[in-house]
N, C-alpha and C positions, 0 to 999 in steps of 0.2 A: 455460552457454549462451552463444551469440553472437547479437547482434541482426543481422538481415539487412537488405540493401538499401543499406548504406553501403559506400563504397570500403574503409574500414578497419573491419572488424567489431569490435564492442565486446564484450569478454568480461565476463560477469556471473557471479559466484560463486553457489553454491547458497544462501548466506545474505546478504541485503542488510539493512543496518541502517536501520530506519525511525526517523525523528527527531521524530515528533509529541510525544513526551514532553518533548523539549527546548523545546517551545513551551508548556509548562505545561498539558498535557492532564490534566484532572481535579485536578491538584495542582501547587503551586508547588515547583519544584526549584531549589535554590541553584546558582549557576554552578560552584562547586567540585564538586558532585555530577555536574553535566552533564559537566564535564571528565573526571571519573573514568570515566564511562560511555563517552565517546569513546575514552579511552586503552585501556580494556578491549577495545573492539571492534577497534581498530587492532592491538592485541597478539594478538588471536585471529583475525585475518583475513589471508588471503594478500594480496599487493599487486597491484593497488591495492585498498584497502578501499573498498567502495561504500556510499554513504549516499543514502537516499531522503528528500527533504525537499520543502517547499512553502511558498509565501508565505502560505498559509492557516494553517499551523501556528503558532498564537500570533501571528497577524498579523505574520509575519516574524521572530518571536522565535527560532524554531527555526533558521532560517538564520543569524541573528546569533550565537546561542549555539554553533552548530556551528563557525563560522569562528573565533570567539574561542577555543574549546577547541583547535582544530587549531593555532592560532597559539601558544597557551600551551605546547602540547606540542612545538612546533617540528617539526611534521610537514611534510615536503616536499610541495608541491602535486602533484608527479608520483606520489605514493604514495596518492592518494585520487581517487575518481571520484564526482562528485556529480550526482544526478538532482534537478532542480528542476521540480516540477509547477506550471505557470504558469496564472494566471487570477484570482488574488486579489491585490489591491494594498493595501499598508499605507496607512492614512489616519489622520487625527487622531481621537482618542477624545473624543467629545462627550457621551457618556452614562455612567451609573454603571458599566456593563459593556458589552463589545463587542456589537454588534448581530448579528454572524454567530454562529450556533450558541450561543445563550445558555446559560449554565450549564455549558458544557463546558470552556472555557479559563479559567484562573485567573491573577489578578494581572497582567493585561496593561496596557500603557501606550498601546497603539494599537488602532485598529479596522481592519477590512478590508472592502473591497467587491469584488464580482466584476467583472472587467474582461476580457471576451472579445470581441476584434475584431482586425483587422490591427494597428492602432496600440496597442490595449490590451494585447495579448499581448507586444509589444515593450517596452512600458513596464514590464510585470511582469518581463520578462527582465532589463532594465537595473537595475531596483530590486533584484531578487534578487542579481545579481552585485555590486552596491554593498554589500549586506549581507554577502555572502560574501567580499568583499575579495580576498585572494590565491588564493582557491579557487573560481574560476568554475565554474558548472554546465556539464557537457559532454553530459548527457542531459536533454532537455527534452520537455515534453508539455503538453497542455491538461488542466487539472484540473477535475473536476466538471462536465463539459459536460452531464451529466444534470440537475444542479441548475439550471444556466442555462436549459435548455429547459423545465424544470418550472415556472419562474417566469413563463412566458409568460401573457399575459392572454387571448389568443384564438389561433386558427389562423394568422392573418396575422402576429401577433407571434412565434409559434413558428417559422414559416418564416423570418422575418427573423433570429431568433436562431440558427437552424441555419446560415444563410449567414454569420453572424458567426463561428461555429465554423470553417467552411471557410476564411474569410479569415484566421483566426488560424493555421491550419495552413499557409496560403500563406506567412505571415511566418516560421514555424518552418522551412519547407522552404528558404527563402532563407538563414536562418542556417546551415543545414547545408551548403548550396551554397558559402557563403562560408568554410566551415571553422571557424566559431565554435563549433559543437556537433558531436558525433559521431553522434547518432541522435535520432530523434523518435518519441514514443509517445503514449499516452493513459492517463489514470488516472480510473476512475469506479467508483461502487458499483453502478450499473445496467448490467449487462453488455449489455443490449439496445441501449443507446446506443453502446457500443463497437462492437457488431456493425454498426450503421448507419454509423458513421464509417468503419469499415474497408472498406466498399464504395465510399467516395468519396475516401479519402485513403490514400496509400501509407505505411503505418506500419512502423517497424522493430520495435516491441515494444508490448505492452499490459500494463497493470497492472490486474488484476481485484481489487477490494476487497470484502470481506465476503460475496462471492457463492459462492465454491467452498470450502466448509468441510465438516467431518465432520457438522455439523448441517444444512447446507443445500447441496445439490448438484443443481440442476435438470437433468433429462434434456436439455432443449434447450441448456443452457449447455455440457454435456459435448460435444454435437454441434458446437457453435460452436468450442470449443477444439480439437477434432480438425481442423476446417477451417483454423484458424490454423496449427496444427502442419504441415499439408500445404503451406501457403503459405510456410513458413519464417519466420513471424512469432513472435518470442520472447514468452513469457508469464511475467510475474511474478505470483505469487499473494500477495496482501497481505491482512492482517487475517484470518488463518486461525483466530483465536480469537474471531471475531465481535465485535471491539472490546473484547476482554478478558472477555466473559461466560463463554466456555468454560473459562477458567482461574480462575474464581471471582469475577469482578467483577459489579457490579450494572447495568452498561450493556451493552445488546445493540446492536451496530452504532451505538454512540455515543448511544443514547437510553436514559435511565434507565427501568428496568423496574419497574412496579408489581406486586409479587409477589402481590397479591390479585386482580388482573384476570384474566380468562380466558386472555389471551395470556401473562401473567406466570406463572400457575400451570402452563401447558403447558411453557413454557421451563424453569422451575425443576425440573419433574418430569423432563424430558428430561435435564437436566444431572445430576440425582441418580442416575438410572439409568445414565447414561454413566460417572459416577465409580465407581459400584458395580462395573461390569464391568471398568473399568480396574484397580481395586483387586484384584479377583479374579485378574487376570492379572499383577499386580504391575507395572503400566505407569503411567507418568506421563501424565495427560490431555493436557498440553501436547505431549508427544512424539507422541502419537497424532494430535493435530491437525496437527502438522507433517508426519508421514508421509502422512496422508491428502491434505493439500494438495499435497505433492510428487508424489503418484501421479496427479494429474489430467493429462489429455492435454496435451502440449506445455509443461508447466511446467518451467522450468529453474532458477528461483530463488524463494525464499520471502523476503518482507520481514517482519522481526520487530522489535518495539519493546520496550524495557524501561526502567523508571525506576530499576533497581537494578544498579549496576556489577558486583556479585557474581554476577549471573545471566547475564552476557554469555557467558562461556565455556561454561556449562551449556547455554544456549539454542543456541549454535552447534553443540554436540555432539549435539543432538537429531536432526539429519539422519542420524545413524548408528545410531539406535535400531532394533533388530531386533524385528519383531512377527510372531508366528506366525500362519499362515493361519486357525487356529481362532478367534482373537480376532475377526477381521473377520466370520467366519461367525456368531459369536454376536451381534455388533452388529446384523447383519441379522435374525437370528431374534428379537431383542428389539425389532425395528422402530425401531432407532436410526439406521440408514442404509438407503438404498433398494437395490433389486435392481441398479440401474445402478451405484450406489456400490460395492457388493460386487464386481461384475464388473470395475470399474475397478481396484481395489486388487489383485484376484487377477491380472489381466492384467499389471499393473506388476511385482509382486513375483515372479511365476512366471517372468518373463523375465530377472530379475536373477541 
């Protein structure tokens, strides 16, 4: 895909490497392992290799680890393209564990606070580039504007916070005009906030996280994605495994699931049925998730993350997995995807 709206369109490959694991998501990874992951991705990617990161990932640890790994591997800065989702600023750790997303990030030496405003986003940008060293971010966005808005105490505060977001985009637009970055986007879990921002800000691309997956694909979201496609705004589909749950993890969208709760029982039952059908058709569940995520309207890239360097080549290859039409039909018949989801994949793969 190519992002639109910039003088020099930015090519993005079908697979973008997500770096949350480099920030010690769920588990502590030694630097040697992180370096091996980066090497595997560079080796299995066309140039430039594209990395998606954020100041939020491990309170800047992911950015730091990425830069250190690229430097150790002697990777030319021109052979990589880094997306830094801005809005979280590294701060001193004053509590036993970080105050943001407790229980998710392990072994951190710093905390992070959300900093969204004109000056705040520029501070995040400068700090991010300091952590990245010789590999400055060329793709930038406002990260988690949905969380920022949801922290509002009342309607007045919410309106002020939304203006903060618009001011942050004013700053990012100026960075683009100055040639410091190539394109400007947005990354959020709540796609409705992306929709609102897209009506007020000229975006080059959007990253939709956790929202468009084989497990969850709202009809209204599909309609919005078609609208973005018609406007020429690139779409990156991120977290197509719902934060690892669809591939066997215990976290759904980064929240630990209680298997005995009504919600937990429903999720685990869905996954069990999904796995059974995949097994029947001799398909890897992860590959099904990737193919479904790629089939969504306007999606040009999938952002995938792994903490295992031996999985990188395999993960990259999943975009070429062939899935027969009857599998999707059975998914619908088993009530594992919606009618709109079935029509989406049928339309995508019948036209290929």
